[in-house]
C-alpha positions in Angstrom: 13.1 -54.7 -9.8 9.3 -54.8 -9.8 7.6 -57.6 -8.5 6.2 -60.6 -11.0 2.7 -61.2 -10.8 0.8 -64.2 -12.6 -2.1 -63.5 -15.1 -3.6 -65.1 -17.9 -3.4 -63.8 -21.6 -5.8 -65.0 -24.2 -5.7 -68.5 -22.2 -2.0 -68.4 -21.5 -0.6 -68.4 -18.1 1.9 -65.8 -17.8 4.6 -64.4 -15.2 5.5 -60.9 -16.0 6.2 -57.7 -13.9 3.7 -56.0 -12.2 2.6 -52.7 -13.7 3.5 -53.7 -17.4 1.2 -51.9 -19.6 -1.4 -54.3 -21.6 -0.4 -52.8 -25.0 3.3 -53.1 -24.5 3.0 -56.5 -23.0 0.5 -57.7 -26.0 3.4 -56.5 -28.7 6.0 -58.6 -26.8 3.7 -61.8 -27.1 3.3 -61.2 -31.0 -0.4 -60.6 -30.5 -0.5 -56.5 -30.8 -3.6 -54.8 -29.4 -4.5 -52.1 -32.2 -4.9 -48.7 -31.0 -4.7 -45.1 -32.4 -4.9 -43.0 -29.4 -2.3 -44.4 -27.2 1.5 -43.7 -26.9 4.1 -44.6 -24.7 5.5 -41.2 -24.8 2.3 -39.3 -24.3 0.2 -41.2 -22.1 -3.4 -42.6 -22.0 -6.6 -41.2 -23.3 -8.6 -44.1 -24.1 -10.9 -42.0 -27.1 -10.4 -44.3 -29.7 -12.0 -47.2 -28.3 -10.0 -49.7 -31.1 -8.5 -51.4 -28.3 -11.3 -52.5 -26.6 -10.4 -56.5 -24.8 -12.6 -58.9 -22.4 -11.2 -58.3 -18.9 -12.5 -61.4 -16.8 -15.0 -59.7 -13.9 -16.0 -56.3 -15.8 -19.3 -56.0 -17.2 -18.1 -54.3 -20.6 -15.2 -54.5 -22.8 -12.4 -52.2 -21.6 -9.8 -50.2 -23.2 -6.6 -52.1 -23.0 -4.4 -48.6 -23.2 -6.2 -48.1 -19.2 -4.7 -51.5 -18.1 -1.8 -52.7 -16.7 -0.8 -56.3 -15.3 -1.6 -57.0 -12.0 -2.1 -60.2 -10.0 -4.8 -62.8 -11.2 -5.5 -60.6 -14.0 -7.6 -62.6 -17.2 -7.5 -60.6 -20.5 -8.9 -62.0 -23.8 -8.0 -59.8 -26.6 -9.2 -62.2 -29.9 -12.9 -63.2 -28.9 -15.4 -63.0 -31.1 -17.1 -60.3 -29.1 -13.7 -58.2 -29.0 -13.5 -58.4 -32.9 -17.4 -57.5 -33.7 -16.2 -54.4 -31.8 -13.2 -53.6 -33.4 -14.9 -53.7 -36.7 -17.6 -51.5 -35.4 -15.3 -48.7 -34.6 -13.4 -49.4 -37.6 -16.3 -48.6 -39.6 -17.4 -45.6 -37.8 -14.0 -44.3 -38.7 -14.0 -45.2 -42.4 -17.6 -43.4 -42.9 -16.0 -39.9 -44.0 -12.5 -41.2 -44.7 -11.6 -40.7 -48.3 -10.3 -43.6 -50.7 -7.1 -41.6 -51.2 -4.4 -44.1 -50.3 -2.6 -44.2 -53.7 -2.0 -40.5 -53.1 -1.6 -40.6 -49.6 2.0 -40.0 -47.6 1.2 -42.4 -45.2 0.4 -45.1 -47.7 2.5 -48.3 -47.0 3.1 -47.6 -43.2 -0.3 -46.8 -42.1 -1.9 -48.3 -39.2 -5.7 -47.8 -40.2 -4.7 -49.7 -43.6 -3.3 -52.5 -41.6 -6.4 -52.6 -39.0 -8.7 -52.3 -41.8 -7.3 -55.4 -43.5 -7.3 -57.3 -40.2 -9.9 -56.3 -38.5 -12.5 -53.7 -40.8 -15.4 -54.4 -42.7 -14.7 -55.8 -46.5 -17.4 -53.0 -48.0 -18.6 -49.6 -46.9 -22.3 -49.5 -46.2 -22.2 -45.6 -46.4 -24.8 -44.4 -49.2 -24.3 -40.6 -49.0 -22.1 -38.5 -49.8 -18.9 -38.3 -47.5 -18.5 -35.2 -45.6 -15.3 -32.8 -47.2 -12.9 -31.7 -44.7 -10.2 -28.9 -44.6 -7.6 -29.9 -47.0 -3.7 -28.7 -47.3 -3.9 -26.4 -44.4 -0.9 -25.1 -43.0 -0.5 -25.7 -39.4 3.2 -24.4 -39.0 6.3 -23.8 -40.9 6.6 -27.9 -41.8 3.2 -29.1 -41.2 0.3 -29.8 -43.6 -3.2 -30.8 -42.2 -6.0 -32.8 -44.3 -8.8 -33.2 -41.8 -10.6 -35.5 -43.6 -8.1 -38.4 -42.9 -8.1 -37.6 -39.4 -9.4 -40.3 -37.0 -9.3 -37.7 -33.9 -6.9 -39.6 -32.0 -5.5 -36.4 -30.3 -2.1 -37.5 -30.4 -1.1 -34.1 -31.7 -3.1 -32.3 -29.2 -1.6 -34.0 -26.2 1.8 -33.9 -27.4 1.5 -30.2 -28.0 0.1 -29.5 -24.6 1.6 -32.3 -22.4 5.3 -33.0 -23.9 6.4 -29.6 -25.6 4.3 -27.4 -23.3 2.3 -25.4 -26.0 -1.3 -25.4 -26.0 -1.6 -24.3 -29.5 -4.0 -27.1 -31.0 -7.9 -28.1 -29.9 -10.4 -30.4 -31.3 -13.2 -27.6 -33.0 -16.5 -28.7 -33.4 -18.6 -31.9 -32.6 -19.8 -34.9 -33.7 -18.7 -36.0 -37.2 -17.6 -32.1 -37.7 -14.7 -32.6 -35.4 -11.3 -31.6 -36.6 -8.1 -30.5 -35.2 -7.4 -27.0 -35.7 -5.0 -23.9 -34.2 -6.1 -21.6 -31.4 -7.0 -18.4 -33.0 -5.3 -19.4 -36.3 -1.6 -19.0 -34.6 0.6 -21.3 -36.4 2.7 -24.0 -34.3 5.7 -22.8 -32.5 8.4 -24.6 -30.9 11.4 -26.9 -32.2 9.3 -29.9 -32.3 6.5 -30.0 -34.5 7.9 -32.4 -37.1 6.8 -35.4 -34.6 3.3 -34.4 -35.1 3.7 -36.1 -38.5 5.4 -39.5 -36.9 2.3 -39.5 -34.0 -0.3 -39.0 -36.7 -1.4 -42.9 -37.2 -3.0 -41.8 -40.5 -2.0 -39.1 -43.1 -3.9 -36.2 -41.8 -0.5 -34.4 -40.5 2.4 -34.5 -43.2 5.8 -33.0 -43.2 6.1 -30.1 -46.4 9.7 -31.3 -47.2 8.8 -34.9 -47.2 4.7 -34.7 -48.5 4.6 -36.3 -52.2 8.3 -37.3 -52.3 8.3 -41.4 -52.0 6.6 -44.1 -50.7 8.0 -46.3 -48.0 9.1 -49.3 -50.5 10.9 -47.2 -52.7 13.1 -46.1 -50.0 16.0 -47.4 -48.0 15.5 -47.3 -44.4 18.7 -47.1 -42.4 19.0 -46.8 -38.6 21.7 -44.6 -37.7 22.0 -41.0 -35.5 21.3 -37.4 -36.1 24.4 -35.4 -36.3 22.8 -31.8 -35.8 24.4 -31.5 -32.3 26.5 -33.4 -29.8 23.8 -35.6 -28.3 23.2 -37.7 -31.3 19.4 -38.7 -31.0 18.8 -42.1 -32.4 17.4 -41.7 -35.7 16.6 -43.3 -39.0 17.4 -41.7 -42.5 15.3 -42.6 -45.3 16.9 -42.6 -48.9 15.9 -42.7 -52.5 18.8 -43.6 -54.6 21.4 -41.4 -53.3 18.9 -38.5 -52.3 18.0 -38.2 -48.1 14.2 -37.6 -47.9 13.5 -37.4 -44.2 14.6 -38.2 -41.1 12.6 -40.1 -38.3 13.4 -40.8 -34.7 13.8 -44.1 -33.0 13.3 -44.8 -29.7 16.0 -44.3 -27.3 15.5 -43.7 -23.4 19.4 -42.5 -23.0 18.9 -39.5 -25.2 15.7 -38.7 -27.4 13.0 -41.0 -26.1 10.6 -41.0 -28.8 11.5 -37.7 -30.4 13.5 -35.7 -32.7 13.7 -32.0 -33.1 13.1 -29.9 -36.3 16.9 -28.5 -36.3 17.9 -31.9 -36.9 15.2 -33.6 -38.7 14.9 -30.8 -41.3 18.5 -29.3 -40.9 19.9 -32.2 -42.1 18.3 -32.4 -45.2 19.5 -28.9 -46.1 23.5 -30.1 -45.7 24.8 -31.8 -49.3 27.7 -33.5 -49.9 30.6 -31.8 -51.4 30.8 -33.8 -54.8 33.1 -31.3 -56.8 36.9 -32.4 -57.6 38.8 -29.5 -58.7 42.1 -28.0 -58.9 44.0 -24.9 -59.9 45.4 -24.3 -63.5 46.9 -21.3 -64.7 45.1 -19.3 -61.7 41.6 -20.7 -62.1 39.6 -23.6 -60.3 38.7 -26.3 -63.2 36.8 -29.3 -62.5 38.8 -32.5 -62.8 38.0 -36.3 -61.9 38.2 -37.4 -58.4 41.2 -39.7 -58.9 43.2 -36.6 -60.5 42.2 -34.6 -57.7 43.3 -37.1 -55.0 46.5 -37.3 -56.7 47.2 -33.8 -56.9 46.4 -33.6 -53.0 49.0 -36.5 -52.4 51.7 -34.5 -54.8 51.4 -31.4 -52.6 51.4 -33.2 -49.4 54.6 -35.2 -50.5 56.4 -32.4 -52.2 56.3 -30.0 -49.2 57.8 -32.8 -46.6 58.0 -31.7 -43.4 56.1 -28.6 -44.1 52.8 -30.2 -44.9 50.2 -30.5 -42.0 46.3 -31.5 -41.5 43.9 -29.4 -40.0 40.8 -31.6 -38.6 37.7 -30.4 -37.3 34.4 -31.7 -35.4 32.6 -33.0 -38.8 35.0 -35.7 -38.6 34.6 -39.4 -37.3 36.5 -41.1 -34.6 37.9 -43.3 -37.4 38.8 -40.3 -39.6 40.5 -38.8 -36.6 42.6 -41.5 -36.2 43.6 -41.9 -39.7 44.5 -38.3 -39.8 46.7 -38.5 -36.6 48.5 -41.5 -38.9 48.8 -39.5 -41.6 50.2 -36.5 -39.9 52.8 -38.6 -38.0 54.3 -39.2 -41.5 54.5 -35.7 -42.4 56.1 -34.3 -38.9 54.9 -36.0 -35.7 55.4 -32.8 -33.4 52.2 -31.4 -34.8 48.8 -32.0 -33.7 46.6 -31.9 -36.5 43.3 -31.4 -34.7 41.2 -27.7 -34.3 42.9 -27.2 -30.6 40.3 -26.8 -27.7 42.7 -26.7 -24.7 40.1 -25.8 -22.1 37.5 -28.4 -23.2 40.0 -30.9 -23.4 41.4 -30.3 -19.7 37.6 -30.1 -18.5 36.7 -33.4 -20.3 39.9 -35.3 -18.8 39.1 -34.0 -15.2 35.2 -34.8 -15.8 36.1 -38.4 -16.7 38.2 -38.9 -13.7 35.3 -37.8 -11.7 32.3 -39.3 -10.6 30.3 -36.6 -11.9 29.5 -37.1 -15.0 25.7 -37.5 -16.2 25.8 -40.7 -18.5 21.9 -41.0 -19.9 19.1 -38.6 -20.2 16.6 -41.4 -19.0 17.1 -40.7 -15.1 16.1 -36.5 -15.3 13.0 -37.1 -13.5 15.2 -38.0 -10.6 17.0 -34.8 -10.1 14.8 -32.1 -7.9 16.2 -28.9 -10.1 18.5 -28.3 -13.2 20.9 -25.3 -13.5 21.9 -24.3 -16.8 24.9 -22.3 -17.5 25.0 -20.6 -20.6 22.4 -20.2 -23.2 18.8 -21.7 -23.4 19.6 -25.4 -25.0 16.4 -25.2 -27.1 18.6 -23.0 -29.4 21.9 -25.6 -29.3 20.7 -28.9 -27.9 16.9 -28.7 -28.5 16.0 -32.3 -27.4 17.9 -31.6 -23.8 15.2 -28.6 -23.4 12.2 -30.9 -24.4 13.5 -33.6 -21.5 14.2 -30.9 -19.1 10.8 -29.4 -19.5 9.1 -30.9 -16.3 12.0 -29.5 -14.0 12.5 -26.5 -12.2 15.4 -24.9 -13.9 17.4 -21.6 -13.6 19.6 -20.3 -16.6 22.5 -18.5 -15.7 24.4 -16.7 -19.0 27.6 -15.9 -19.2 28.8 -12.8 -17.3 31.6 -11.4 -15.1 29.3 -12.3 -11.8 28.7 -15.9 -13.2 31.1 -17.4 -10.8 29.3 -15.8 -7.8 25.8 -16.7 -9.0 26.9 -20.3 -9.8 28.1 -20.8 -6.2 24.8 -19.2 -4.8 22.7 -21.8 -7.2 25.1 -24.7 -6.0 23.7 -24.3 -2.0 21.6 -26.5 -0.8 21.3 -30.4 -0.5 18.7 -31.3 -3.3 19.6 -33.6 -6.4 20.9 -31.1 -9.0 21.7 -31.3 -12.5 24.5 -28.8 -13.3 24.4 -28.1 -17.6 27.5 -26.3 -18.9 27.9 -24.8 -22.0 31.5 -25.6 -23.5 31.9 -21.7 -25.1 31.9 -20.4 -21.1 35.1 -22.4 -20.4 36.7 -20.0 -23.1 35.2 -17.0 -21.5 34.6 -17.0 -17.6 34.8 -20.1 -16.0 37.3 -22.2 -14.6 36.8 -25.9 -15.2 38.5 -27.0 -12.3 36.6 -24.4 -10.3 33.1 -25.6 -11.2 34.4 -29.6 -10.7 35.4 -28.1 -7.1 32.2 -26.1 -6.3 30.1 -29.4 -7.5 32.1 -32.0 -5.7 31.9 -29.9 -2.3 28.1 -30.1 -2.2 26.4 -32.5 0.1 23.6 -33.1 -2.1 23.8 -35.5 -5.1 25.1 -33.7 -8.3 25.5 -34.3 -11.8 27.2 -32.4 -14.9 26.2 -32.5 -18.2 29.1 -30.9 -20.4 27.7 -29.6 -23.8 29.9 -29.0 -26.7 28.4 -27.6 -30.0 30.3 -29.3 -32.7 29.4 -33.3 -34.1 32.1 -34.6 -32.9 33.7 -32.1 -30.8 34.1 -34.3 -27.7 36.4 -36.8 -29.7 38.3 -33.9 -31.3 39.0 -32.3 -28.1 40.4 -35.8 -26.8 42.4 -36.4 -29.4 44.3 -32.9 -29.5 47.0 -31.7 -26.9 50.0 -33.6 -28.2 52.3 -31.4 -29.9 51.9 -28.0 -31.1 48.9 -27.0 -32.6 48.7 -26.5 -36.6 47.3 -23.1 -36.6 50.5 -22.2 -34.1 52.6 -23.5 -36.9 50.5 -21.9 -39.6 51.0 -18.3 -37.9 55.0 -19.3 -37.2 55.1 -19.6 -41.4 56.3 -23.3 -40.9 53.9 -24.4 -43.5 53.3 -24.7 -47.1 50.8 -27.3 -47.7 47.5 -27.8 -45.4 45.0 -30.4 -45.6 41.7 -28.9 -44.1 39.4 -31.8 -43.4 35.9 -32.2 -41.9 35.8 -28.5 -40.4 32.7 -26.8 -39.6 34.0 -22.9 -40.0 30.8 -21.8 -37.8 31.6 -23.8 -34.7 35.2 -24.8 -35.0 36.6 -21.0 -35.5 34.3 -19.2 -33.1 36.6 -16.7 -32.1 38.7 -16.5 -34.7 37.2 -13.8 -37.0 40.2 -13.5 -39.2 40.6 -17.5 -39.6 40.3 -17.3 -43.7 42.9 -14.8 -43.7 45.3 -17.0 -41.4 44.6 -20.6 -43.4 45.7 -18.5 -46.7 49.4 -18.3 -45.2 49.6 -21.8 -46.4 50.8 -21.7 -49.9 48.7 -24.7 -50.7 45.3 -25.5 -49.3 43.7 -28.6 -49.8 40.0 -28.5 -48.5 37.8 -31.4 -47.8 34.9 -30.4 -46.0 31.5 -29.6 -46.8 30.5 -25.8 -46.8 34.2 -24.6 -46.7 35.2 -24.5 -50.3 33.3 -21.5 -51.2 34.9 -19.2 -48.2 38.4 -20.5 -49.7 38.3 -19.7 -53.6 42.2 -20.0 -54.0 42.2 -23.3 -52.7 44.8 -25.4 -54.7 42.6 -28.7 -54.5 39.0 -29.2 -53.9 38.2 -32.6 -52.7 34.8 -34.8 -52.4 33.4 -34.8 -48.8 30.0 -36.5 -47.8 27.3 -34.8 -45.5 27.3 -35.8 -42.1 24.2 -38.2 -42.7 26.3 -40.1 -45.3 29.2 -41.0 -43.2 29.8 -44.3 -41.9 32.0 -44.6 -38.7 31.5 -43.7 -34.9 30.9 -40.3 -32.7 31.2 -39.5 -29.0 28.3 -37.6 -27.7 27.9 -35.1 -25.0 27.8 -37.7 -22.6 30.9 -39.7 -23.6 28.5 -42.6 -25.1 29.8 -43.9 -28.4 27.5 -43.5 -31.6 27.6 -45.0 -34.7 26.9 -43.7 -38.2 25.5 -45.7 -40.7 24.6 -44.6 -44.5 22.3 -46.0 -47.2 25.6 -46.9 -49.4 26.7 -49.9 -47.6 23.1 -51.5 -47.7 23.5 -51.4 -51.4 27.3 -52.5 -51.5 30.4 -51.7 -50.2 32.3 -48.5 -50.8 35.6 -46.1 -50.2 35.4 -43.9 -47.2 36.5 -40.3 -47.4 40.0 -41.0 -46.1 41.0 -43.7 -48.4 43.1 -41.9 -50.4 45.3 -41.0 -47.4 48.9 -41.8 -48.6 49.2 -43.7 -45.4 51.7 -46.4 -47.0 54.3 -44.0 -47.4 57.7 -44.5 -46.4 59.4 -43.0 -43.4 59.1 -38.9 -43.7 63.2 -38.7 -43.8 63.2 -40.4 -47.2 60.1 -38.4 -48.3 62.1 -34.9 -47.6 65.4 -36.5 -49.4 
């Protein structure tokens, strides 16, 4: 725990932790120091000069972003001298800044607007024409740049260089002609470009999918979590009516710090809810009301008696998995209604019983190196690759010699993080052997087990209680099968014939996003919400419960996707008879 020190802040005597950044301290005290270039995830640059404060003993005003609390420090942030300096800085920034707030995407959440209102000049003294900057320049697949709005805080340049490790942006030219630009016109690369729009304190950098779509006051902001991978970064979803317009990161040191990957940010916008309600009549699927589709699904499940079953996948929440287990017991309690993941389940149970599992990404700097078993995590879990960038790492792809290479990498007494990707357990590695090798190390070691699906950890742990549904299906024991929350790309990675296998059920009921088009012969198609629109909880890759929230409960209560389940039925013997 940090030592406590005594200091004065605007005449107030304070006892605070030594080393607390002054800008963060001011926010906690409700006397926020305005700033542009400083960001806690990027560090100090001191170029915007908006955060100048008086420091007793200093001959001139000092940038607050460079100061940390120390014994005896006396700081004044609201003196006449400080306010005059802020006004001057803002006047310089506004000299060539366009007056286009009504059409700027940053309007309503723009620090420049707020600071100008609180500290800036009421009128411009500029009589000459403003400089015309570069407009609507594409910096990458998702990012558009309007240079005339830029305040040259260089957050974008430093993020790409220092956080992502890609030196792709620079400040070109000098004086009032300065602007952010690309190196040799090479477009931005990497998986984190959307963060540039978040970092930009004005409307100079915007994302193409959200550009000109809405204003903050027209949207509902809901604190939730990203579902693009099993890490579940903390994020806010922004809704206009029932349309998801954007995702933005929320700070969470245990997972994503301040960032969000492009896969989660923009990929979530592409996943649309399944809104169709259909059922087959005379050999063709026809649209029907949702209530009619639900009644038909109940009828099929009940008529089949003990020959009915459910198959749930990784895009179901913990609460939905529980409801599915209850419903399956009504039909036939010797079947496990979940995609079967026996290797992953066994490894997770053993890992939870050990003291080896990594519980948070906040302490990664304490490790000396990392060993990655499987593919580059930037492809599957991008935010992890970002947070591991500063650590020496070795990537060991799958292969017959992987166990031998792993033993070699685990030698030594340094502090080591082992990242294991789930598909390897189904191929070349024994989970038991991995844990035995890790436990035998003399140096401190932690294990991070990466599964691919949104809620695959909870799915794996829920299974194993009875015969897998797929096995019963292959043996011709099922007449009706409800497919719920399945992700065909991830839940059936090894089963190239999964469509034919599912078709062996006489009646298919589909309630999964993106699955209906693969199974045109389904008897009933039911609505299913996209992941970003779900309510419930998930288990992330470190066993931490994460909560999903949607815009709908903000406007009022609504039914869940499992509300139609006939869990109130009598015992199965009565149904069958």
